[in-house]
Every structure is written in C-alpha cells, then in structure tokens.
C-alpha positions in Angstrom: -13.1 1.2 4.5 -12.7 -0.4 1.1 -10.8 -3.6 1.9 -12.0 -7.1 2.3 -9.1 -8.2 4.5 -7.9 -7.6 8.0 -5.1 -5.0 7.7 -2.1 -3.9 9.8 1.1 -2.0 9.2 4.5 -1.3 10.7 5.1 2.5 10.1 8.7 3.5 9.3 10.7 4.7 12.2 14.2 6.1 11.5 15.9 4.5 14.5 14.3 1.1 14.1 16.4 -1.8 12.8 15.4 -3.4 9.6 14.8 -6.8 11.2 12.7 -5.4 14.1 10.1 -4.1 11.7 10.0 -7.3 9.7 9.7 -9.4 12.9 6.7 -7.3 14.1 4.9 -7.9 10.8 5.7 -11.6 10.7 4.5 -12.2 14.2 1.2 -10.5 13.5 0.8 -12.3 10.2 1.7 -15.7 11.6 -0.9 -15.2 14.3 -3.6 -14.2 11.8 -2.7 -17.2 9.6 -2.8 -19.6 12.5 -6.3 -18.4 13.4 -7.4 -19.4 9.9 -5.5 -22.7 9.8 -3.4 -21.5 6.8 0.2 -20.4 6.2 1.5 -16.9 5.9 3.3 -15.8 2.7 5.7 -13.0 1.9 5.5 -10.5 -0.9 8.5 -8.3 -1.9 9.4 -6.3 -5.0 12.0 -8.9 -6.2 12.2 -12.6 -5.3 15.9 -12.8 -4.8 16.5 -9.6 -2.7 16.4 -11.4 0.7 18.2 -14.6 -0.3 20.5 -15.6 2.5 18.6 -13.5 5.1 17.7 -16.0 7.8 14.6 -14.1 8.8 13.1 -14.5 5.4 14.2 -18.0 4.6 11.0 -19.8 5.8 9.0 -17.9 3.2 11.3 -18.4 0.2 10.2 -21.9 -0.9 6.7 -21.6 -2.4 5.6 -18.9 0.0 7.2 -15.9 -1.6 5.6 -13.8 -4.4 6.7 -10.7 -6.3 5.2 -8.6 -9.2 7.2 -10.8 -11.7 6.3 -14.0 -9.9 2.8 -13.4 -8.4 1.9 -16.9 -7.5 2.5 -19.0 -4.4 2.2 -22.7 -3.8 -0.2 -22.4 -0.9 -3.5 -20.8 0.0 -2.5 -17.8 2.2 -4.0 -17.1 5.5 -2.1 -13.9 5.8 0.3 -11.9 3.6 3.4 -9.9 4.6 4.2 -7.1 2.2 7.7 -6.1 3.1 8.6 -2.6 1.9 6.3 -3.0 -1.2 6.4 -1.0 -4.4 3.0 -0.3 -5.9 3.3 -3.4 -8.0 4.2 -5.6 -4.9 1.3 -4.1 -2.9 -1.1 -4.9 -5.7 0.1 -8.6 -5.6 -0.1 -8.7 -1.8 -3.7 -7.2 -1.9 -4.8 -9.9 -4.3 -3.3 -12.7 -2.3 -4.8 -11.4 1.0 -8.4 -11.2 -0.2 -10.7 -12.6 2.5 -7.8 -13.0 5.0 -5.1 -10.7 6.4 -2.4 -8.3 5.1 0.4 -6.5 7.0 2.6 -4.0 5.3 6.1 -2.9 6.4 6.6 0.8 5.4 9.9 2.4 4.3 10.1 5.9 2.7 11.8 4.4 -0.3 9.9 3.6 -2.4 7.0 5.5 -0.7 5.2 6.3 2.5 2.0 4.3 3.1 -0.1 6.4 5.6 -2.7 6.9 2.8 -3.1 3.2 2.3 -3.3 2.5 6.0 -5.8 5.2 6.6 -8.2 4.1 3.8 -8.1 0.4 4.9 -8.1 1.3 8.6 -4.9 -0.7 9.2 -3.9 -1.5 12.7 -0.8 0.4 13.7 1.4 -2.3 15.3 3.4 0.3 17.2 0.4 1.9 18.9 -2.2 -0.8 18.7 -4.7 1.7 17.3 -6.4 1.7 13.9 -5.1 4.2 11.4 -7.4 7.0 10.3 -7.3 9.4 7.3 -8.0 13.1 7.5 -11.8 13.1 6.9 -11.4 16.0 4.5 -9.6 13.7 2.1 -12.3 11.2 1.5 -14.4 13.3 -0.9 -11.4 14.2 -3.0 -10.2 10.6 -3.1 -13.6 9.3 -4.1 -13.6 11.8 -6.9 -10.1 11.0 -8.0 -10.9 7.3 -8.1 -14.0 7.9 -10.1 -12.1 9.8 -12.8 -9.7 6.9 -13.0 -12.3 4.4 -14.3 -10.7 4.7 -17.8 -7.1 4.7 -16.4 -7.0 8.5 -16.4 -7.0 8.6 -20.2 -6.5 11.9 -21.9 -9.6 14.0 -21.9 -12.4 13.6 -19.3 -10.5 11.3 -16.9 -7.2 13.1 -16.8 -8.7 16.6 -16.8 -11.0 15.7 -13.9 -8.2 14.2 -11.9 -6.1 17.3 -12.5 -8.9 19.4 -11.2 -9.3 17.3 -8.1 -5.6 17.4 -7.4 -5.5 21.2 -7.9 -8.4 21.5 -5.4 -6.5 19.4 -2.9 -3.4 21.5 -3.4 -5.4 24.7 -2.8 -6.8 23.3 0.4 -3.4 22.2 1.7 -4.3 18.5 1.4 -2.1 17.3 -1.4 0.7 14.9 -0.2 2.1 12.8 -3.0 2.6 9.6 -1.0 -0.7 9.9 0.9 -2.6 10.2 -2.4 -0.7 7.5 -4.3 -0.8 4.9 -1.5 -4.4 5.6 -0.9 -5.1 4.9 -4.5 -3.6 1.4 -4.0 -6.2 0.8 -1.3 -8.9 1.6 -3.9 -7.3 -0.9 -6.3 -6.1 1.7 -8.7 -3.4 0.1 -10.8 0.3 1.0 -10.6 0.1 2.2 -14.2 -2.8 4.5 -13.4 -0.9 5.7 -10.3 2.0 6.8 -12.6 -0.4 9.0 -14.5 -1.6 10.6 -11.2 2.0 11.0 -10.1 2.7 13.0 -13.3 -0.4 15.1 -12.7 0.8 15.9 -9.2 4.0 17.2 -10.8 1.9 19.6 -12.9 0.0 20.7 -9.9 3.1 21.2 -7.7 3.7 24.8 -8.9 0.3 25.7 -7.3 1.8 24.7 -4.0 4.7 27.0 -4.4 2.4 30.0 -5.2 0.4 29.5 -2.0 
C-alpha cells in the first residue's frame, strides 16, 4: 500500500442510480470526517457540473474543489472524489493526505480498480478491501521507476515501453488498471498521458497473441 489516507470506493454498477452511488460515498466520508472532528469536502472535474443538484449543494460553498480550483476553505477530514478524472483524483489525493478518501467510479472517464487495488480501498458494496493481482506489483513498481523523469524520451520512455510489452505478453495489460494504479503512485496526469500513448503502441502485441 502506498497511500497515507484511509481509502474506500464505490465501484460502478450498470443498474445503480447515479444518486445511490454518491450517497454511499458521502455517508462513508461524513462518518470518517466526524471521527476526525473535521468536515468532508467534494472534488469533481468541474466546479459547476452539479449546480442545482440537491445532493451536492452542502459541498458547493467552500467545500468543493476541482483541478482548476484546487483549494477549499476548510481543513478536510475526508474527501469525496465523485467520478474523478486523473486531474481530479490528483487534487482529491492531495486534500486527503493523513485523513480519508472515497472515490465513486464510472467507466467514463475510466475504471478505477487499479487505484483501489494499490491503496487497498474498502469496497463499499462488499465491505472488503480491494486487492490487486499480485503479478502486477513488480511491473507497476518498474513502470513507476521509469517515470521518475516524466517518461521523457530515451531511458524512461523506452523502459516503460518494455515493461508494458512484458505485461501485454503475460496477459496483464489493462489500460484502466494500469493508468488508475499510477494515480495511486502519485504519477502525474501528464505522465499518465505518455503511458497511455505507449499502451497504444503496445496494443498490436495483444492482437498477435
């Protein structure tokens, strides 16, 4: 586990209503925040996207952050990252340091099982901690190491390409698992874009298997 916060998530379920997933995350976050005597805050991709939604209104005045407005007016005891993009998850992670973070997953923009597995997030549907395929850990550690320079051309990018090719050859390469796992390792959204482009280059290897 690489996180310094208590983590949970609400995995996407096709039949679940939008509000039900948000309520599950908010209840958990409010409980965690109350234990710390601090308020919970909300992070989304854009500040205005839930304006007028009664469920989100309590968070919209000084308790709502986004990648373009990453500050809140309070010290958070828990953070709710609602359907976060990589940039929003980066903001939420920073705000949650030393406290708690819950993420609501949606396949758009991405699946978050990789992030949840790396941080050992509590699955709020099952009540069990999320685990990652143990075969992935070595590959992810290598991939993160090659990103120390932001996957610049040369050593870093070439090394990352090799690791991704090895993962593809072993049947372990899932784009969303890899990219969301990198968020758990504090790999920046910009660096994740480089890895995403490398996955595109490795993808033909999957088709030849």
